[in-house]
C-alpha positions, 0 to 999 in steps of 0.5 A: 389558540381559538375556540370555534363552536359549530352547530350541526344541521337538523339531521344531526340534532342528536349531537351537541355543539362541535367545539374546535381548538387549534394548538401549536406549542412545545407540548404538541411537538411544535405541530398544529393540532386541531382538537375536537370535543362534541357531546353525542348519543351514547350509542354512536359508533367511534368515527373511523381513525384516519391518517393525521388523527392522533386521538379518537375516543368516546367517553360516556357522560351518563346513560344517554350521552357521551363525549367524543374527543379527537385530535388531528394534526394538519402537518406532522413536523419533521424532528431533527436532532444532532449528536457529536459522536466520536467513532471511526470516520464520524464526528457528528450525526443528525437524526431525522424523525418523520411521522408517515403513513404506516407501511411506507417503511425505512429510507432506501440506502444512501451514501451518508445514511447510517441507519433507517428504521420505521416504528409502528405507532397505531397501525395507521401512523409510523415513525421513520427514524433516519440517522445520517452523517452531519456534513461529511465523513472525517478522514483518519490519519496514521503514520508509521516507519517502514521496517529496516529503512525507517522512512516515515509512511503517512496513511490517510483513510477516507470514505467514498461512494461505491464505484469510486475509481482507483486513483492513477499512479503517483510515485511515492504513493499507493492506493487501495479501495474496497467496499465496506457496505452497499453504499460506501467504500474505504479508500486508503492512501499511503505516502512514503517520505524518502530519506537518505540511503540505508546501509546494512551489513550481511555475511556472504561467501565470496571467491577471491581469484588466483593472481599472477605476480605482476612483476613476473608472471612466470619463472623460466629456465632452459639448458642444453644436453650435450650428450642428447644433443637436445634443448630443454625448457621449464615454465612455472607460474608465480601465483597466489592461489584463489580462496573462498571466504565469508566476508561482511558485505555492505549492502546499500539500499536506495529508494527512488521515485523513478526507475534508475539506469542500471550500472554498467556491468564492466570494470571499473564501474562494477568490480566484475572479475573475468579471469583468464585461462592461460593454456599452451601446448607447445613443442618446446614448453607447455603452460596450464594456468586456469582462471587467473588474473594477469597483466598479459604478456608473452613467453619465448623459447629457442633451441640451442644452435647445436640441437640435433633433436629439435633442430634450430627453432623459436617458439612464442606464446602470447596471452591476454590480460584479464579483467581487472588486470593483476596490477589493478586487482592488487592495487584495489587490495592495497586500498582496502576500500569497498568496491561494487560487485552486484546490483539489483533494481526492482519495483517496490511498494508505494510506486517506488523503485528499490536499488540494492548495491552490494560492496566488498573489500577485495583481498 
């Protein structure tokens, strides 16, 4: 600190000595102040207050004299405070207090700025108070289990500048981004940890097919009427009729990072049942068995040598096997094991593929 007395020239003879004192300590907010004290005439007007002058006053001393006191700041100090703050995405903040010329107003919005306001002090000065993130925004983490399949999903949320592009496709991970205000956006990343396939059971109605007896599909008989001189034939199927039943189907759910190749929809890869219609409208015999499983085969009939109605003739009928054959189907029934009857493959959440396979036990 220093006192520097100064004398005014003759034109200011009505004024006393101008005393200056410079100060910089905690009481002056760490800023360098220059204090002015001068004895002046009582009638002197208060000097104009300019930017940087934080004190300006006239105090009467007696009927003719007054004391003028002023305090000027050479340079306002920027004050910085820090705070530990446990809020969403923010652990530490810093507050910056700046004294500036009145009318400049708050700071423009920016990525780390949380709040800015200006406070009028005296019409000449104002305080600008900026509160901003100290360092960087803190990512937030969350984990949960996906319903039904119970795989763990890890979620990370981060604050990014507005205009940040959505990240590219990553198998097992999806992203969302949305603006939260004029400067910031919320980026959410969800990643699934894929475990073993999950099996669930559902009731479904299933139509089990009609099946011809693999040992002998048809019972045949024939004869000759001596009176009518005519041969006769009969054909009857040995079959188990089909039926519809509610069964407990096993559904296997598999989550995959890449699109899988579909299973061939043919037997035996998939238990696709393709029955046959065995129909024959002949001269000597007829057959009409709709939607049955068979091993395939042939039927043959010939007239009696003394037949005068038809004459002598031979009639043959060949029928193809179904898929699966009657033998293959009944073997699967005996095994009492699950067989694949349907499959679906669809895109799923988290940039994955969901495959569902449905199994039943044949009856």
